[in-house]
C-alpha positions as CSV (number, residue, x, y, z in Angstrom):
1,M,62.2,-20.7,-0.5
2,M,61.5,-23.6,-2.8
3,N,59.9,-25.3,0.7
4,R,57.6,-22.1,0.7
5,I,56.9,-22.4,-3.2
6,L,56.0,-25.9,-2.6
7,S,53.7,-25.0,0.5
8,A,51.9,-22.4,-1.2
9,I,51.6,-24.8,-4.5
10,T,50.5,-27.8,-2.1
11,V,47.6,-25.1,-0.5
12,V,46.5,-24.0,-4.3
13,V,46.0,-28.2,-5.0
14,V,44.3,-28.8,-1.7
15,L,41.8,-25.5,-2.5
16,V,41.1,-26.9,-6.1
17,I,40.6,-30.4,-5.0
18,A,38.3,-29.2,-2.3
19,A,36.0,-26.9,-4.4
20,G,35.9,-29.6,-6.9
21,A,34.6,-31.8,-4.3
22,V,31.9,-29.4,-3.3
23,L,30.8,-29.1,-6.8
24,V,30.4,-32.6,-7.2
25,A,28.4,-32.9,-4.1
26,D,26.1,-30.0,-5.2
27,A,25.7,-31.7,-8.8
28,G,25.1,-35.2,-6.9
29,M,22.5,-33.2,-4.6
30,V,20.0,-31.9,-7.8
31,P,17.5,-34.4,-8.0
32,D,16.8,-36.0,-12.0
33,R,13.5,-34.8,-12.9
34,P,10.8,-37.5,-13.4
35,E,10.3,-39.2,-16.7
36,G,7.9,-37.4,-18.9
37,A,8.6,-34.0,-17.4
38,V,7.6,-31.1,-19.5
39,E,10.7,-29.4,-21.2
40,D,9.4,-26.3,-22.7
41,D,10.3,-23.5,-21.0
42,A,7.4,-21.3,-22.3
43,M,5.1,-24.1,-21.2
44,L,6.7,-24.5,-18.0
45,E,6.3,-20.8,-17.0
46,L,2.6,-21.0,-18.0
47,L,2.0,-24.4,-16.0
48,D,3.9,-22.8,-13.0
49,E,1.6,-19.5,-12.8
50,I,-1.5,-21.7,-12.9
51,F,-0.1,-24.2,-10.0
52,P,2.7,-22.4,-8.0
53,D,2.8,-24.7,-5.5
54,A,3.4,-27.7,-7.8
55,A,6.6,-29.4,-7.7
56,D,7.1,-30.4,-11.3
57,F,5.1,-31.1,-14.3
58,L,4.8,-34.0,-16.6
59,R,3.1,-34.7,-20.0
60,D,0.2,-36.8,-20.3
61,P,1.5,-40.0,-21.7
62,D,-1.9,-40.5,-23.4
63,V,-3.0,-37.2,-24.6
64,D,-1.4,-34.5,-26.6
65,D,-1.6,-31.3,-24.7
66,M,-2.3,-32.2,-21.7
67,F,-0.1,-32.0,-18.7
68,I,-0.1,-33.6,-15.2
69,A,1.0,-31.2,-11.8
70,V,2.8,-33.2,-9.1
71,D,4.0,-32.6,-5.7
72,A,7.1,-33.2,-4.3
73,D,6.2,-36.7,-3.8
74,G,5.2,-37.5,-7.5
75,E,1.6,-37.3,-6.5
76,H,-0.9,-35.5,-8.8
77,V,-2.7,-32.4,-7.6
78,G,-3.8,-30.8,-10.9
79,Y,-4.4,-31.3,-14.6
80,A,-4.0,-29.1,-17.8
81,A,-4.9,-29.2,-21.2
82,I,-5.1,-27.0,-23.9
83,G,-8.2,-26.1,-25.4
84,V,-9.1,-24.3,-28.9
85,G,-11.6,-21.6,-29.5
86,D,-12.7,-19.4,-32.7
87,G,-11.5,-15.8,-32.0
88,Y,-11.4,-12.7,-33.7
89,G,-8.6,-13.3,-35.4
90,G,-8.5,-17.1,-35.7
91,D,-7.7,-20.0,-33.3
92,M,-6.7,-19.1,-29.7
93,L,-5.1,-21.7,-27.8
94,V,-5.8,-21.6,-24.1
95,L,-4.1,-23.4,-21.2
96,A,-6.8,-24.4,-18.6
97,G,-5.8,-26.0,-14.7
98,V,-8.0,-27.8,-12.8
99,D,-7.5,-29.5,-9.6
100,R,-8.1,-33.1,-8.7
101,D,-11.9,-32.3,-8.5
102,G,-12.0,-30.7,-11.8
103,V,-12.3,-27.3,-10.7
104,V,-10.5,-24.6,-12.9
105,V,-7.9,-22.9,-10.6
106,D,-6.8,-20.7,-13.3
107,T,-6.1,-20.4,-17.4
108,R,-3.9,-18.5,-19.7
109,L,-3.6,-17.7,-23.3
110,V,-1.0,-19.7,-25.1
111,E,-1.4,-18.7,-28.8
112,H,-3.6,-16.6,-30.9
113,S,-3.8,-14.3,-33.8
114,E,-5.8,-11.3,-32.0
115,T,-5.1,-7.6,-31.8
116,A,-3.0,-6.6,-29.2
117,G,-5.4,-4.2,-27.3
118,F,-8.2,-7.1,-27.5
119,V,-5.6,-9.6,-26.0
120,D,-5.1,-7.1,-23.1
121,D,-8.8,-7.2,-22.4
122,I,-9.0,-10.6,-21.9
123,E,-5.8,-11.2,-20.2
124,D,-7.0,-8.6,-17.6
125,P,-8.1,-10.9,-14.4
126,A,-11.2,-9.1,-14.3
127,F,-12.3,-11.4,-17.4
128,R,-10.2,-14.2,-16.8
129,D,-10.9,-14.7,-13.0
130,Q,-14.6,-15.5,-13.8
131,F,-13.6,-19.0,-14.9
132,L,-12.1,-19.8,-11.5
133,G,-14.3,-22.3,-9.9
134,K,-15.7,-23.3,-12.4
135,S,-15.7,-27.3,-13.9
136,A,-16.9,-29.3,-16.8
137,D,-20.7,-29.2,-15.1
138,D,-21.1,-25.8,-15.7
139,P,-22.2,-24.0,-18.9
140,V,-18.6,-22.2,-19.4
141,Q,-20.4,-19.9,-22.0
142,L,-20.4,-16.2,-22.9
143,D,-23.5,-14.1,-22.0
144,D,-24.4,-17.1,-19.7
145,D,-22.1,-17.7,-16.8
146,I,-19.6,-15.7,-18.1
147,D,-19.7,-11.9,-19.0
148,G,-18.0,-10.6,-22.1
149,V,-15.6,-7.9,-22.8
150,S,-17.1,-4.7,-24.5
151,G,-15.1,-4.2,-27.6
152,A,-13.6,-7.3,-27.5
153,T,-16.3,-9.9,-27.7
154,G,-14.4,-11.9,-30.7
155,S,-11.5,-12.3,-28.4
156,A,-13.7,-13.3,-25.2
157,T,-15.8,-15.3,-27.3
158,G,-12.8,-17.8,-28.4
159,Y,-11.2,-17.7,-25.2
160,T,-14.5,-18.8,-23.4
161,Q,-14.5,-21.4,-26.4
162,A,-11.3,-22.9,-25.6
163,V,-11.7,-23.1,-22.0
164,R,-14.9,-25.1,-22.3
165,N,-12.9,-27.5,-25.3
166,A,-10.2,-27.7,-22.4
167,L,-12.7,-28.8,-20.0
168,D,-14.2,-31.3,-22.4
169,R,-11.1,-32.6,-23.1
170,L,-9.9,-33.4,-19.6
171,A,-13.4,-35.1,-19.1
172,D,-12.9,-37.0,-22.1
173,A,-9.8,-38.2,-20.9
174,D,-11.0,-39.3,-17.6
175,R,-8.6,-36.6,-15.8
176,V,-11.8,-35.0,-14.2
177,D,-15.4,-36.4,-14.1
178,A,-17.5,-35.8,-17.1
179,P,-20.2,-33.7,-16.8
180,E,-23.7,-35.3,-16.2
181,D,-27.2,-34.3,-17.3
182,D,-28.9,-33.6,-14.1
183,P,-32.6,-32.2,-14.9
184,M,-33.1,-31.3,-11.3
185,M,-29.8,-29.2,-10.7
186,E,-30.7,-27.5,-14.2
187,T,-33.9,-26.6,-13.0
188,A,-33.0,-25.1,-9.9
189,W,-30.6,-23.0,-11.7
190,E,-33.3,-21.8,-14.1
191,L,-35.3,-20.9,-10.9
192,F,-32.3,-19.0,-9.5
193,P,-30.7,-17.4,-12.4
194,D,-28.6,-14.9,-10.3
195,A,-27.4,-17.4,-8.0
196,T,-23.6,-18.5,-7.6
197,D,-24.0,-21.8,-6.0
198,I,-26.6,-24.4,-5.7
199,E,-25.7,-28.1,-3.7
200,A,-28.0,-30.4,-2.6
201,H,-28.7,-30.0,1.4
202,D,-26.3,-32.4,3.7
203,S,-29.3,-34.0,5.6
204,V,-32.7,-33.7,3.7
205,D,-32.9,-35.2,0.4
206,G,-34.9,-33.6,-2.4
207,V,-33.8,-29.8,-1.1
208,F,-31.0,-27.9,-2.3
209,V,-29.5,-24.9,-0.7
210,V,-28.9,-21.7,-2.9
211,R,-26.5,-19.5,-2.4
212,D,-25.1,-15.9,-3.4
213,G,-21.4,-16.1,-2.3
214,E,-21.3,-17.2,0.8
215,T,-25.0,-16.0,1.6
216,T,-28.0,-18.2,1.5
217,I,-30.7,-16.8,-0.6
218,G,-33.3,-19.7,-0.8
219,Y,-34.1,-23.2,-1.1
220,A,-35.4,-25.4,-3.9
221,A,-37.6,-28.4,-3.0
222,A,-39.0,-31.3,-4.8
223,G,-42.3,-32.3,-4.6
224,I,-44.6,-35.4,-6.2
225,G,-47.9,-34.8,-7.1
226,D,-50.3,-37.3,-9.1
227,G,-51.1,-36.0,-12.4
228,Y,-53.2,-37.4,-15.2
229,G,-50.9,-40.0,-16.2
230,G,-48.9,-40.6,-13.0
231,D,-46.3,-39.1,-10.7
232,M,-45.7,-35.5,-11.6
233,E,-42.3,-34.4,-10.1
234,V,-41.8,-30.5,-9.7
235,L,-39.4,-28.3,-8.2
236,V,-40.3,-25.4,-6.1
237,G,-37.9,-22.3,-5.4
238,L,-38.5,-20.3,-2.2
239,D,-36.8,-17.5,-0.6
240,T,-35.4,-17.9,3.2
241,D,-39.0,-16.5,4.4
242,G,-40.8,-19.5,2.6
243,V,-42.1,-17.7,-0.2
244,I,-42.6,-19.2,-3.4
245,V,-40.3,-17.5,-6.2
246,G,-41.2,-20.0,-8.8
247,A,-42.1,-23.8,-9.6
248,K,-41.1,-25.9,-12.7
249,I,-41.9,-29.7,-13.9
250,V,-39.0,-32.1,-13.8
251,S,-40.4,-35.0,-14.4
252,H,-44.4,-36.5,-15.4
253,Q,-46.0,-39.0,-17.4
254,D,-48.9,-36.9,-18.6
255,T,-49.6,-36.0,-22.3
256,A,-47.4,-33.5,-23.6
257,G,-50.1,-30.9,-24.3
258,F,-51.3,-31.0,-20.8
259,V,-48.0,-30.4,-19.6
260,D,-47.6,-27.3,-22.0
261,D,-50.8,-25.9,-20.4
262,V,-49.5,-26.4,-16.9
263,Q,-46.0,-25.2,-17.9
264,D,-47.3,-22.1,-19.1
265,P,-46.2,-19.2,-16.8
266,A,-49.8,-18.1,-16.8
267,F,-50.5,-20.8,-15.0
268,R,-47.0,-21.4,-12.8
269,E,-46.9,-17.9,-12.0
270,Q,-50.2,-18.1,-9.4
271,F,-47.8,-19.8,-7.1
272,V,-45.2,-16.9,-7.2
273,G,-45.7,-15.2,-3.7
274,K,-47.4,-17.7,-1.9
275,S,-46.1,-19.7,1.0
276,A,-47.2,-22.6,3.3
277,A,-49.6,-20.4,5.1
278,D,-51.7,-20.7,1.5
279,E,-53.9,-23.1,0.5
280,L,-52.2,-23.9,-2.7
281,R,-55.0,-25.9,-4.3
282,I,-57.0,-25.7,-7.4
283,D,-60.3,-23.7,-7.2
284,E,-59.1,-22.7,-3.9
285,D,-56.4,-19.9,-4.4
286,I,-55.1,-21.6,-7.6
287,D,-57.1,-21.4,-11.0
288,G,-56.9,-24.6,-13.0
289,V,-56.6,-25.1,-16.6
290,S,-59.4,-25.9,-18.7
291,G,-58.7,-29.4,-20.7
292,A,-55.9,-30.0,-18.2
293,T,-57.5,-30.3,-14.9
294,L,-55.9,-33.5,-13.7
295,S,-52.2,-31.9,-14.8
296,A,-52.8,-28.9,-12.9
297,V,-54.1,-30.7,-9.8
298,G,-51.0,-32.9,-9.9
299,F,-48.7,-29.8,-10.1
300,A,-50.6,-28.1,-7.2
301,E,-50.1,-31.0,-5.1
302,A,-46.7,-31.3,-5.8
303,V,-45.8,-27.9,-4.8
304,R,-47.7,-28.4,-1.5
305,D,-45.6,-31.5,-1.1
306,A,-42.2,-29.3,-2.0
307,V,-43.2,-26.5,0.3
308,G,-43.6,-29.0,3.2
309,L,-40.2,-30.4,2.5
310,A,-38.7,-27.3,2.4
311,A,-40.2,-26.1,5.9
312,E,-38.1,-28.8,7.5
313,V,-34.9,-26.9,6.7
314,Q,-36.4,-23.5,7.5
315,E,-37.5,-24.2,10.9
C-alpha cells in the first residue's frame, strides 16, 4: 500500500516538474520586444490596422507622435505620424501611415470632439480610401483632390487637414521625401484636371504619360520657342489621337505684360482641337496678339516643337 502511495506521489511530482519545464521553455521562446516599442494598446491597435503585415511598431526616438513599422528582421517597412486638423467640434487627431516611398497606405482617427454621426461619415471607407496612394507631393485638400462629405463638411475638412499635417510632419522629419515644387508637373495637372496619375515617360524626355486609372488618356509634352526675351517653354496636352487639349507657358524670359497676353485663354484656346496636321503658325491658322507679336510667335513655335515630341511616343 505504501509503495503504491509513493509511486503515485512520484508520478505527480514528475508531472508537475515536466509541466513547469514546458512553461519555462515556452516563456523562453517569447522574443523580447525591441527597445522603444509602442506600449499603448489603443495606438498599437490603430497601427496594426494601418500596417497589418508589420511585425512590431516603434516610437520615433526623435519626434513625438511619430512611429516606425518594422518587419520581423527589424527593417523599416513604413512610418506613421499624428496630424492635427480643425474639425467641426475642435481639434481632430488623425494617424496617417505611409510606406517607405511616402505613399499613404491608410489613415485612422485618433481623437476628436465631433458629433457621432459626422464621425461615422468620415470613417466610412468611401471617404477614407480617397487618401490611399496620396503623398506629400499631392494637394491633399478638400474640394481639390479629396471629395467632401455632404452634411459633414467641417469634419471632413478637419480630417483632411490632419492628414496633410501628418504628411508634412513626416517630410520635415526626413522620414519621407519632402515635396518639391515642379512647375512642369503642376502645369500637366492643370491641363488634365481629371487625370488620376501623371508620370514622366520612361524613354522620351519632356513627355508625360497621363492616365485615368489604368487607361492612358493623353500625353503632355514640353516644347521650346524663341520668344521676345529668349527661350519660352510651353507644355502642351494632347489626347491619345494627338489632338491638342490645352497649352500653357511653363517658363519664359519675356516681359510680364506680353506673357499675360499670350496666356490669355482667348489666344491659347486657338490651339485646342488642332494637331500635327495643322500649321500651328501665327497668321496662318493662329491669330497673333497685337503688341505681343514675338511672344505669340514664340508660343506657337514651342507648341509645334511639343507636338513633334509627343508624336515620338504616339507612333
